[in-house]
ROGULUM-98404 format. One line per 8 residues: for each residue x, y, z of N, C-alpha, C, O. Coordinates in steps of 0.05 Angstrom, whole numbers, plus 32768, in hexadecimal, padded with zeros to 4 digits. Each point is the difference from the previous one (the first is absolute). Example, Ala and Ser with C-alpha at 12.3 -4.5 7.8 and 13.67 -1.06 7.14 Angstrom:
// residues 2
8108/7F8E/809C/7FEE/8018/8000/8012/8018/8000/8015/8000/800D | 7FE4/8015/7FE5/8010/8018/8001/7FF1/8016/800E/800A/8016/8004
END
This chain:
// residues 162
7F0F/8123/8025/8008/7FE7/800C/800B/8005/801C/800E/8013/8005 | 7FEB/7FDB/800D/8009/8003/801C/801E/7FFC/8001/800C/7FF2/7FF0 | 8001/801B/8024/801C/7FFE/8003/8008/7FE4/800A/7FF0/7FF2/800C | 802A/8007/7FF0/8009/7FE6/8007/8002/7FFC/801E/8005/7FE9/800A | 7FF7/802C/8006/8001/7FFD/801D/7FE4/7FFE/800D/7FFD/7FFD/8018 | 7FEF/8003/7FD7/7FE4/7FFD/8009/7FFA/7FE2/8001/8003/7FF2/7FEC | 7FF3/8005/802A/7FFB/7FE3/8004/7FEB/7FF5/7FEC/7FFE/7FE8/7FFC | 7FF3/8029/7FF8/7FEB/7FF8/7FED/8008/8003/7FE3/7FF0/7FFC/7FEE
8029/800C/800E/800A/8004/7FE4/8007/7FE5/7FF3/8006/7FEC/800E | 7FF9/8013/7FD8/8008/7FE7/7FF2/801D/7FF8/8006/8007/7FE9/8002 | 800B/802B/8000/801C/7FFA/8005/8003/7FF4/801C/800F/7FEC/8003 | 7FE4/801F/8011/8002/7FF5/801B/7FF5/7FE3/8000/800C/7FEE/800C | 7FDE/800E/7FE6/7FF3/7FE5/7FFF/8013/7FED/7FF2/8002/7FE9/8008 | 800A/8020/7FE2/8013/7FEE/7FF2/8017/7FF8/8012/8007/7FE9/8000 | 8003/802A/800F/8016/7FF9/8013/7FF7/7FED/8015/800F/7FED/8007 | 7FD9/8016/8003/7FF5/7FEE/8014/7FFE/7FE3/7FF4/8006/7FED/800E
7FF0/8012/7FD9/7FFE/7FE5/7FF3/801C/7FF4/7FFD/8004/7FE8/8005 | 800F/8028/7FF2/801C/7FF6/7FFD/800B/7FF6/801A/800C/7FEA/8001 | 7FF0/8024/8015/8009/7FF8/801B/7FF3/7FE6/8008/800D/7FED/8009 | 7FD8/8012/7FF4/7FF1/7FE8/8007/8009/7FE8/7FF0/8003/7FEA/800B | 8002/801A/7FDB/8009/7FEA/7FEF/801C/7FF6/8009/8006/7FE9/8001 | 800C/802B/8004/801B/7FF9/8009/8000/7FF0/801A/800E/7FEC/8003 | 7FE1/801C/8010/7FFE/7FF2/8019/7FF5/7FE4/7FFC/800A/7FED/800C | 7FE1/8011/7FE4/7FF4/7FE5/7FFB/8014/7FEE/7FF2/8002/7FE9/8006
800C/8022/7FE6/8014/7FF1/7FF2/8016/7FF7/8012/8009/7FE9/7FFF | 8001/8029/8012/8015/7FF8/8013/7FF7/7FE9/8012/8010/7FEE/8005 | 7FD8/8014/8005/7FF6/7FEA/8012/7FFC/7FE6/7FF0/8008/7FEB/8009 | 7FED/8017/7FDF/7FFB/7FE9/7FF0/801A/7FF1/7FF8/8001/7FE8/7FFF | 8013/8028/7FFB/801A/7FF5/7FF6/8015/7FFD/8016/8017/7FFC/7FFA | 7FE1/8006/801F/8013/7FFF/8016/8011/7FE7/8000/8017/8000/8008 | 7FDD/7FEA/7FF0/800F/7FE6/8000/800E/7FFA/7FE6/800C/7FEB/7FFD | 7FF2/8027/7FF0/800D/7FFC/7FE6/801C/800C/8002/8003/8017/8008
8012/7FD9/7FF2/801B/8009/8004/800C/8013/7FEB/8018/7FFF/7FFA | 7FD7/8012/7FFB/800A/8013/7FED/8001/801C/800D/7FF0/8006/8012 | 8021/800B/7FE4/8005/801A/800C/7FEA/8014/7FFA/7FF9/8011/8011 | 7FFB/7FEE/7FD7/7FEC/8014/7FF9/7FEE/7FF5/7FEA/8007/7FED/7FF2 | 7FE1/801E/800B/7FED/7FF7/7FED/800A/8000/7FE3/7FF7/7FF1/7FEF | 801C/8021/800B/800A/8001/7FE5/800E/7FE6/7FF8/7FFF/7FF8/7FE9 | 800C/7FFA/802B/800D/7FE6/7FFA/7FEB/7FEB/7FF8/8006/7FEE/7FF1 | 7FE2/8014/801B/7FEB/7FED/7FF8/7FFA/8004/7FE3/7FFE/7FEC/7FF0
7FFF/802D/8008/7FF9/8006/7FE4/8017/7FF8/7FEE/7FFC/7FF8/7FE9 | 801D/800B/8020/8017/7FF9/7FF0/7FFF/7FE2/7FF9/8008/7FF9/7FEA | 7FF0/7FF7/8029/7FFD/7FE3/7FFA/7FEC/7FFB/7FEA/8005/7FEF/7FEE | 7FE5/8020/8012/7FEC/7FFD/7FEA/800D/8007/7FE5/7FFC/7FF2/7FEC | 8012/8024/8014/800C/800A/7FE7/8014/7FEC/7FF6/8001/7FFA/7FE8 | 8010/7FFB/802A/8014/7FED/7FF8/7FF3/7FE6/7FF5/8009/7FF6/7FEB | 7FE3/8001/8022/7FF3/7FE7/7FF8/7FF0/8003/7FE6/8001/7FEF/7FEF | 7FF2/8027/800E/7FEF/8004/7FE9/800E/800E/7FE9/7FF5/8001/7FE9
8022/800A/801C/800E/8010/7FEC/8011/7FF1/7FEC/8007/800B/7FEB | 7FFF/7FDC/801A/8011/7FF1/7FEE/7FF2/7FFC/7FE5/7FE8/7FFD/7FFF | 8028/8004/7FEC/7FF5/7FFB/7FE5/8010/7FEB/7FF2/8019/8001/8000 | 7FDA/7FEC/7FF4/800D/7FEA/7FF2/8014/7FF2/8013/8016/7FF9/7FF8 | 7FE2/8003/8021/8010/7FF3/8014/801B/800E/8005/8012/7FF4/800B | 7FF0/8026/7FEE/8017/8010/8006/7FF9/8012/8017/7FEF/8012/7FFE | 801E/7FEA/801A/7FF9/8011/8017/8007/801D/7FFB/8011/8006/7FEF | 7FE1/800B/801F/8006/801D/7FFE/801C/8006/800B/800A/7FF3/8012
8002/8022/7FE3/8019/800A/800B/7FF9/8014/8016/7FE9/8009/8002 | 802B/7FFD/800F/7FFB/8014/8015/7FF8/801B/7FF4/7FEF/800E/800B | 801D/7FF9/7FDE/7FF9/8019/7FF3/7FE3/8000/7FF6/7FF2/8014/8002 | 8005/7FD5/7FF3/7FE4/7FFE/7FF7/7FED/8002/8018/7FEA/800D/7FFD | 801D/7FE8/8019/7FEF/8002/8018/7FFE/801D/8009/7FEB/800A/8006 | 802C/8004/7FF9/8001/801C/8008/7FED/8011/7FEE/7FF1/8011/8009 | 8010/7FEA/7FDD/7FEF/800E/7FED/7FE3/7FFB/8005/7FF0/8012/8000 | 8009/7FD5/8004/7FE4/7FF9/8004/7FF5/800B/801A/7FE8/8008/8002
8029/7FFA/8012/7FF7/800B/801A/8005/801E/8003/7FF9/800C/8014 | 8014/7FFF/7FD7/8007/801D/8001/8011/8006/8019/7FFA/8014/800E | 801A/7FDC/7FF6/8012/8003/8016/801D/8003/7FF5/8005/7FF8/7FE9 | 800C/8012/8027/801C/8001/7FF7/800C/7FE4/8002/7FF8/7FF0/8010 | 801C/800B/7FDF/800E/7FE6/8002/800B/7FFA/801B/8000/7FEA/800A | 800A/802B/8004/800C/7FFD/801A/7FEA/7FF7/8014/8006/7FF0/8012 | 7FE2/801C/7FEC/7FEA/7FF8/8012/7FF9/7FE3/7FFB/7FFA/7FF2/8013 | 8004/8006/7FD4/7FF9/7FE4/7FFA/8016/7FED/800B/7FF9/7FEC/800C
8020/801B/7FF0/8016/7FEF/800B/7FFD/7FFD/801E/8002/7FEA/800A | 7FF9/802C/8004/7FFD/7FFF/801D/7FE8/7FF0/8008/8001/7FF2/8015 | 7FE9/8010/7FDC/7FE8/7FF1/8007/8002/7FE2/7FFA/7FF3/7FF0/800D | 801E/8009/7FDF/8003/7FE4/7FF9/8012/7FF1/8014/7FFC/7FE7/8004 | 8016/8026/8009/8012/7FF2/8013/7FF1/7FF0/8015/8006/7FE8/8003 | 7FE7/8024/800C/7FF2/7FF0/8014/7FF0/7FE9/7FF4/7FFD/7FEB/800C | 7FF8/801A/7FDC/7FF1/7FEB/7FF3/8012/7FE8/7FF9/7FF8/7FE9/8002 | 8020/801E/7FF6/8013/7FEB/7FFA/8009/7FF1/8019/8003/7FE8/8000
8002/8027/8015/8008/7FF4/801A/7FEB/7FED/800B/8006/7FEC/800C | 7FE1/801B/7FEF/7FEA/7FEF/8009/7FFB/7FE9/7FEE/7FEF/7FEF/8006 | 801F/800F/7FE4/7FFD/7FEA/7FED/7FE7/8003/7FEE/7FF7/7FEC/7FF5 | 7FFF/802D/8008/7FE8/8004/7FF0/8006/8006/7FE3/7FEF/7FFC/7FEF | 802A/800D/800C/8009/8005/7FE4/801C/7FF6/7FFE/800E/7FFB/8013 | 7FFB/8002/7FD4/801C/7FFA/7FF9/8008/8014/7FEA/7FF1/8006/7FEE | 8027/8005/8015/800B/8011/7FEC/8017/7FF1/7FF2/8011/7FF4/800D | 7FEF/800D/7FD9/8014/7FF3/7FF0/8009/8012/7FE9/7FF0/800F/7FF5
802A/7FF1/8004/8009/8010/7FEA/7FF2/7FF8/7FE6/7FFB/7FE8/7FFB | 7FFF/802C/7FF5/7FF4/7FFB/7FE5/8014/7FF1/7FEF/8018/8006/8000 | 7FDF/7FE6/7FF2/8011/7FF0/7FEF/800E/8010/7FEA/8016/7FFB/7FF8 | 7FDB/801A/7FFE/800A/800F/7FE9/800E/801A/8008/8010/800C/7FF1 | 7FEB/7FFE/8028/800B/8019/8009/8006/7FFE/801E/7FEE/8003/8010 | 802A/7FF7/7FF6/8008/7FFB/801C/7FFD/8019/8012/8002/7FFE/8019 | 7FF9/8019/7FDB/7FFC/8018/8011/7FE3/8000/800C/7FFB/800F/8013 | 7FF4/7FE1/7FE2/7FE4/7FFE/8009/7FFC/7FE8/8012/800C/7FEB/7FFC
7FE2/8018/8017/7FF7/7FEA/8010/7FE3/7FFA/7FF9/7FF0/8012/7FFF | 800A/7FD5/7FFE/7FE5/7FF7/7FFB/7FF5/7FF6/801B/800F/7FF4/8010 | 7FD7/8011/7FF5/7FF5/7FFA/801A/7FEA/7FEB/7FFD/7FEC/8004/7FF2 | 8018/7FE5/801B/7FEC/7FEA/8000/7FF2/7FFF/801B/800D/8004/8015 | 7FDA/7FF6/7FEB/7FF1/7FFB/8019/8003/7FE2/8006/7FFE/7FEF/7FEE | 8006/800B/802B/8003/7FE4/8009/7FE5/7FF4/8008/7FEC/8010/8002 | 8012/7FD6/8002/7FE6/7FF5/800A/7FF7/800D/801A/7FE9/8005/8004 | 802A/8001/800E/7FF9/800E/8019/7FF6/801C/7FFA/7FEE/800A/800D
801E/8003/7FDF/7FF7/801A/7FF8/7FE3/7FFF/7FF5/7FF1/8012/8005 | 8009/7FDA/7FEB/7FE5/7FFD/7FF6/7FEC/7FFC/8016/7FEB/800B/8000 | 801D/7FE4/8014/7FEE/7FFC/8017/7FFC/801A/8010/7FEA/8005/8008 | 802B/800A/7FFB/7FFE/801A/800E/7FEE/8013/7FF1/7FEF/800E/800B | 8015/7FF3/7FDA/7FF0/8011/7FEF/7FE2/7FF9/8003/7FEF/8012/8002 | 800B/7FD4/7FFE/7FE4/7FF8/8002/7FF5/8007/801B/7FE9/8009/8003 | 8027/7FF4/8012/7FF7/8007/801B/7FFB/801F/8002/7FEB/8008/800B | 8026/8007/7FEA/7FFD/801D/7FFF/7FE7/8008/7FF1/7FF1/8012/8007
800A/7FE0/7FE3/7FE8/8006/7FEF/7FE7/7FFA/8011/7FEC/800F/7FFE | 8014/7FDB/8011/7FE9/7FFA/8011/7FFB/8016/8014/7FE9/8008/8005 | 802C/8002/8007/7FFE/8015/8014/7FF6/801A/7FF3/7FEF/800E/800B | 801C/7FF9/7FDD/7FF7/8018/7FF3/7FE3/7FFE/7FF7/7FF2/8014/8001 | 8006/7FD4/7FF7/7FE4/7FFC/7FF8/7FED/8005/8019/7FEB/800C/7FFD | 801E/7FEA/801A/7FF1/8004/8019/7FFE/801D/8007/7FEC/800A/8008 | 802B/8004/7FF5/8001/801D/8005/7FED/800F/7FED/7FF2/8012/8009 | 800F/7FE7/7FDE/7FEF/800D/7FEC/7FE3/7FFC/8007/7FEF/8012/7FFE
800A/7FD5/8009/7FE4/7FFA/8006/7FF7/8010/8019/7FEA/800B/8000 | 8027/7FF7/8014/7FF9/8010/8018/7FFE/801D/7FF9/7FEE/800E/800A | 8024/7FFC/7FE5/8000/801C/7FF9/7FE6/8009/7FF2/7FF5/8015/8006 | 8001/7FDA/7FE9/7FE9/8008/7FEF/7FE7/7FF2/8009/7FEC/7FFF/7FF1 | 8013/7FF7/8027/7FE8/7FF3/800B/7FE9/8013/8000/8003/8017/8009 | 7FE6/7FE0/7FEC/7FE8/8011/8000/7FFE/8013/7FE9/7FEC/800E/7FFD | 8028/7FF2/7FF1/7FFE/8011/7FE8/7FF2/7FF1/7FEA/8004/7FE8/7FFC | 7FEB/8026/7FF5/7FF2/7FF3/7FE9/8014/8001/7FE9/8014/800E/8000
7FE6/7FE2/7FEB/8010/8000/7FE8/8001/801D/7FF4/8014/8008/7FF6 | 7FD5/8005/800A/7FFF/801B/7FF5/8012/8013/8010/800E/8010/7FF4 | 7FF2/7FEE/8026/8012/8011/8011/801D/7FFA/7FFA/8011/8012/7FFF | 7FF6/7FD4/7FFE/801C/7FF9/7FFA/8008/800A/7FE5/8017/8009/7FFD | 7FD7/7FF6/7FF0/8006/800B/7FE5/8005/801E/8002/8013/800B/7FF4 | 7FDC/8003/801B/8004/801D/8004/801A/8006/800E/800F/8012/7FF7 | 7FF7/7FE0/801E/8018/8004/800F/8019/7FFC/7FEF/8013/800F/8001 | 7FEC/7FDC/7FEF/8016/7FFA/7FEE/8004/8018/7FEC/8017/8008/7FFB
7FD3/8002/7FFB/8001/8017/7FEE/800C/8019/800E/8010/800E/7FF4 | 7FE9/7FF6/8025/800B/8016/800F/801E/7FFD/8005/800F/8013/7FFC | 7FF9/7FD5/800B/801D/7FFB/8004/8010/8004/7FE6/8015/800C/8000 | 7FE0/7FEA/7FEA/800D/8004/7FE6/8003/801E/7FF9/8014/8009/7FF6 | 7FD6/8006/800F/8001/801C/7FFB/8015/800E/8012/800F/8012/7FF6 | 7FF2/7FE6/8023/8015/800C/8012/801C/7FFA/7FF6/8011/8011/8000 | 7FF3/7FD6/7FF7/801B/7FF9/7FF6/8006/8010/7FE7/8017/800B/7FFE | 7FD6/7FF8/7FF1/8004/8010/7FE8/8006/801D/8007/8013/800D/7FF5
7FDE/7FFE/801E/8005/801C/8009/801C/8003/800B/800E/8014/7FFA | 7FFA/7FD9/8016/801B/8001/800D/8016/7FFD/7FEB/8015/800D/8002 | 7FE7/7FE1/7FEB/8014/7FFD/7FEB/8003/801A/7FF0/8016/8008/7FF9 | 7FD3/8004/8000/8000/8019/7FF2/800E/8016/8010/8010/8010/7FF6 | 7FE9/7FF2/8024/800D/8013/8012/801E/7FFC/8001/800F/8013/8000 | 7FF9/7FD4/8003/801C/7FFA/8001/800F/8008/7FE7/8015/800C/8001 | 7FDF/7FEF/7FE8/800B/8008/7FE6/8003/801E/7FFE/8014/800A/7FF8 | 7FD6/8004/8010/8001/801D/7FFF/8015/800C/8013/800E/8012/7FF9
7FF4/7FE2/801E/8014/8009/8014/801C/7FFB/7FF5/8012/8012/8003 | 7FF3/7FD8/7FF0/801A/7FFA/7FF4/8006/8014/7FEA/8017/8009/7FFD | 7FD5/7FFD/7FF2/8004/8013/7FEA/8007/801C/800B/8011/800D/7FF5 | 7FE1/7FFB/8020/8006/801A/800C/801C/8001/800C/800E/8014/7FFF | 7FFA/7FD6/800D/801A/7FFE/800C/8016/8002/7FEA/8014/800E/8004 | 7FE7/7FE5/7FE5/8013/8002/7FEA/8002/801C/7FF5/8016/8009/7FF9 | 7FD4/8005/8006/8000/801C/7FF5/8010/8012/8013/800F/8011/7FF7 | 7FED/7FEB/8024/800E/8010/8013/801F/7FFC/8000/800F/8012/8006
7FF9/7FD6/7FF2/801D/7FFA/8000/800E/800E/7FE9/8019/8002/8001 | 7FD9/8009/7FEB/800D/800E/7FEA/8003/801D/8005/800B/800E/7FF0
END
């Protein structure tokens, strides 16, 4: 396999795609008053995550997004200041905050979804269904490889600590 510093390597190409996507996303979302794309996704999780009309707690949001509770708390502050969400103490456990999306939050979420749909359409313009299926398979395999590598690295680290 070619080295990661070779312009024709898969790693180099992946980095180029990531940069291009980040630049396109930044331009597309320039007028959206959120600090980062993770907050767009957080609105989706909050809106879709409620069960039996019980909003998600901040801890549940952290678990679903695989983020630390502190990161979620910091990310929710600007959403709350913009009036996109409301945090209220849990009726049964005052140590927990439940997070509701507001009508403005739903409107922002829908606008973000429209922008993400446009970005996705532009990203995969000219790809056949077969190519998209193959690409999805490649991405899934890369994720699996990286998860396995991460697990192996963690296991080796634990062995060295003894």
